[in-house]
Every structure is written in structure tokens, then in C-alpha cells.
N, C-alpha and C positions, 0 to 999 in steps of 0.2 A: 536405467533398468532397476537400480536400487530403489528409486522412488516408487516405481510401479510395484515392486515386490513388497515394500513397506505398506502401501495402500492395500494390496491384496491380503496381507497378513491381518490388517485391521478388520477387513470384511470377513475373513475366515473365522477369526476368534470371537467376534462380537457382532457380526453383520446381521444375523437373523433377528435378534432381539432389538437391535438398533433400528433396523428398517421398520419393524412393527411399531416402535415408538414414533418414528418419523411419520408414518402413515396416520397416526392418531394425533394430529397436530391441532393446536388451538389456533383457529383462524384469526381471532382478534389480535393476538400477539404477532402472528405471522404477517398480518397486514402492516403493523408498525415496523416490523423488520424490513419489509419491502420499501416502506417510506424512507427508512434510514439508509438502505442500500442506494435508492435513487438519489438521496441527498448527497451521499458520499461521492457518487459518480458526477453529480452536477457540480459540486465544489471542485472536483478534479478538473472538469472542463473549464470552469471559470478561471482557475489558477493557471492552467496551461494557456488559455486564451490571453490572459494578462501577460504572460511571458512572451508569447509570439508577437503580440502587439507592441511590446516594449522593444523587442529586437528589430521589428520592422519600422517602428516609428509611426504606425498608423493602425487603425482597426482593420484587421484582415478578414475576419468572419464573424457571423452572428454567434451567439452562445449556443443556439441549436446545432449549428454545424460543428462546433467544437465538441459538444456533447455526443453528437453522432460519431465523430471520429474516435472519441474515447471508448464508446461502446463497441465499435468495430475492433479496436485493439483488445478489449476484454474478451470478446467472443473468440477472436483468433487465438488468444492465449489458452483457451480451453482445449485446443487441438494440437498446438505446437508449443515449443518453448517460448517463454515470455520474451526472450531476446530476439525472437523472430516475430512473435505476435505483437505484443503491446509496444515494444521498442522499435518494431519495423513497420507495422501496419499504420500506426498513427502518422509517422513522418511521410510515408508514401501517400496516404490519403490527403494530407496537407499539400504535398507537392503536386499531386494530381489536380488539385483545384486551381493550380496555376498562380497561386498567390505568393509563393516563396520558393527559395531554392531548397534542394534536398539536404544540403549540408546544414542550412539554418534550421530546417524542420527537424533533423536528427538532433541538433544541438538543443532545440527547445524542449524536446522530450527528456533529454538528459538532465537539463536544468529542473524540469518539473519533478522528476524523480529525486533529484538532489535534496529538495526540501523535505521529502519524506525521510530520507536517509539521515539528515541532520537531526530531526526530531527523534527518530529511533535511537540514535547515538546518545542524545541527551537523556533518554529514558533508560538506557541500558544499565548503568550502574545502580540507580535507585531501585529499578525493578529486580535486578539480581539480588540485591540486599533484602528486598521484601519477600521474594519467593523462597529464599533460603532461611527466612525467619530471623534475620539479624535486626531488622527495624520493624516498627509497628506501622499500621495504616496511616496514622497521623504524621509520623516522621516521613513516610513515603510521600505523602502529599506535599509536605514542606520542602523536601528535597527536589521534587519535580518542579514546584513553583519557583524555587531558587534557580535551578538550572535553566529553565525556560525563560525566566525573567532576566537573568544575567545575559543570556544569549540575545534576547530581543533588544535589550538596552544597548548592548555593544554593537550589534549589527545595525541598529537604527541610527546610531551616532557616527560610527566609523566602521563600515563593513570591511575595510582593508585589514583591520585587526583579525577578524574572522578568517579572511583569506590567508593571512600570514600563518595563523594557527593551523589551518588546513594544510598549508604547504609543509609545515613541520610534521604534521601527522602523516602525510603522504610519504615523506622521507623515512619516517620510522617504519611504515608498512613495507616499503621497498627493502629496507634493511632486514626485516623479519622474513620477507618473501625469499630473499637470497639464502636464508639459513633453514628454511622449512619447505623442502621440495614437495612434500606430501600435499600441502594445502596452498602451494604457490599460486596455482591457477585461480583459486577463490580470492586470495588476497590481492592478486593482480587486478581482478575485475573491480573490486571495491576501490583500490587505489586509482585505477583508471577513471572510474566514475567521479571520484572526488576531484581529481586533477582537471578533468574537463569542465566540471561545474564551477570550480574555483575561478577559472578564467571568465566564465559566463557572468559572474557577479559584476564584473567591471562594465558589462554592456547593458544589462537590464536596468540598472539604476537603483537608487535608494528607495524610492517610493514603491517600486515593484517588489523589492525584497521584503519590505515591511508588510505590505498587503499579502504577499504570498505566505509569509510566516503565520499570519492570523488565519488564513484559509487552510493552511496545513493542520493547525490545531483543530479547527472546526471539522475537517475531514476525518481526523483521528477520532474525534468524539462520535461522529456519525458511524464510523466503522465499529467502534466499541458498542454502541447502542444496537447496531444491526445484529452483532453476535449475541448480545444480551437478550434481545427480544426473541431470537431463535431459540435460545436456551429456555426462555419462559414458554414459548410455543410448544416445546417438547416436554414441558413440565419437569425441567431439570433444575436443581438447586446449585447455581453457580453465582457467587456474589459478583456484583457489578465491578467492584474494584479489582478483582482477580482478572476479569476479562479485560478491563481497561489497561492494566499493566502488561497483560499478555500480548495485546495488539502490537505494541512497539517491538517486543522481542521477536514476534512472528514476522513482522515486516522486515526486520533486519535479516533473519535467516533466509527470507525469500530471495535475497540477493544471490544466493548460491544455488537457486533452483534452476534446473535446465530441462527437466522432464515436462511434457505437455501438462497443462493445468496445474503445474507446480506439485505434481503428485509426490507424496512421500514427505517432502520438505515441509509443506504446510502442516501435515499431520504430526510430524515429529516436533515441530515448533510448538504447536498448541498442546500436544500431549505432555511435553517436557515441563512447560510452565505450569499447567494445571495440576500435574502430578506433584510437583514440588510445592504447590500451594495447598496440598492436602486433599485434592479432589480425586475420588475413586474412579477406577477404570469403567465401572458400570455406568457412570455419568459421562465420562469423557468420550467414550466411543460413540454413543448416540449423538452427542454434540458434534463430533467431527463429521459424522455422516450427514447430519442435518445441515451443517455448513456447506457440505459438498452439494447435496441435492437441491437445497433452496437457493444456494448461491448461483448454481447453474440456471435455475428457474427464473430468478430475479434478473440476471443478465440477459437471458433470452427474451423476456417480456420487455425489458427496457430497450434492448437493441431493436426488436421488431417494431415497437411503438415509435421509436425515433426515426427508423427507416421510413415508416409510413408518413410521419409528419414532414420529413424532408422531401419525400416524393410529392406529397400534396402541395408543399410550398413551391417546388420547382414547376409543377403544372400550372399553378396560378401565375407565376412569373412568366412562364412560356405563353 
């Protein structure tokens, strides 16, 4: 309910002007934003398929099928909570194909999301320092490269070290949860996700972990470019690096989103980071509404197109 109220307040205080700007979009940049959105979804499907295949020990589905199930989850999350939509529809679709058990299907989605969470955590401290004005853009880049580089080297050589670190981090979160009842539920969800994914590392193997890490960074870049091209399509002046660092923070806050389409949490995450970076409300609000409108449009087009392709493929096989 709070998320819906926050989104409603954004529409009330700046919706008319923002919608006018959204309607006067630059189609060239909008087209590139659509390409970036499609690329991000495709990378997600490749990474998830890699995890499922590693758990099963064989190739379970084509990349088109994985992409189809990913888009089913995205569209479902527009109308229900992500924990019912993306976290529920994808495993059910995979199970309905008869290729794997429901437990393993649920586990694969949890592992898939885990890689996003790890990258967001790596970006959390450097991004916070940047938006608060403590470090410059050059230092930000250096800190991000250092954090990601160290994580990749360690996980590539001995993923058990990362697993042990996660175990210690989870114990710390459980300790905090016991002493902060107000946010205990949110902390519990994060701790549970980390704990389940920690065990999954032992099953998917070193090669899968390394490849999934690279795909996660590529997905992150695609999402940043999607948001950046939407800002250009709306003729808004938001530096790419501000959007780049904001993506990680926003992805982290979405762990606590329970409203349909992540209403409110998505807006608060973006608004907070952009405002701290010195972007004005007259720029932020059209950007947020543009993300909503064109994000829905992109997902709808991609989902419908994939559905048609899968249907045609099934007819040919039949």
C-alpha cells in the first residue's frame, strides 16, 4: 500500500508535465533503449539457462524457451509481487515443461538472482561514497574495478572462500535481525536468499560461476544503457555514470519490494540516488514515469514476440 501511495504522489505532483514529455519522445533513442532492454532480458535467460543446465548436467531447453519463461516472469511481476511473479512463474513454467523438478526449478531462479545481489553488494559502498560526494568519478571507477576484480579472482580460484564469507555475512545479518524487529522481515529475506544461494555454488561448479559473473556485469551494463537511452529519448540531462551507479543501488532496494510492479520502491530507489547526485526533481520525475511507461511497453512487446515465436516453433515441430 505504501508503494502504491508513493507512486500516486509522484504522479500527482509532477505527472502532467512528465507525461507530456514522455509523449514527445525521441524515437531514435527509444529504439536503442528497446535494444538494451531486449539484450538485458536475453542475458538473463542465458545466465539462467546456464545455471539450470549445470544443475541438471544436461541442456534442458533452447535459449528461446528460457527467454520465453523470463519474459513470462517479467510480465507477471507487473501485476503481482515479484515474489509471486518472477520468482514463481519462471520455476512453474520450467516445471510444466517436464524437464526438471519444482524444487530444482525454484533453486535455479534463486541462484540466478543471487548473482545480481552479489554485484549490487559490490557496488553498494563505492556508489554510496560517490552520490554523497566523498569520492570523484575517477575514484569511483577505480573502487568498482577493484571490488569486482577481487571478487572475480577469488571466486574463480576458490569459490569456497566466497561461500565462507557469505556464511559470516549471513550470521551477522541474523544477529542484526534479532535486534531490529522493525526491519526484521526485510533482513530475513536477504539472509534467506544468500543462504540458499551459498549452498547452490557447490552444485553449479566453477565454470558456471565464472561465466555467470561475466554475464551479470553485461546485464548490468545493458540495464544502465536502457535507462540512459530512455533519459536521452525524453531529452533529459542525466550523466551516464550517475545512472550506472544508480542501477546497483536500485537493484538492491528491489529486494524489499512486495507491491505489484515494485511500485514505490523502484521510484524511491531511483529518486534517492539521483537526488543525492544533484539531479533536480523536474528531471527525475519525467525520467521515473518514462521508465514505467516504456518499461511496460518493452516487456509487452518482447513477451508477445517471444510467445509468437514459441508458438510457431511448436507448430513446426508438431
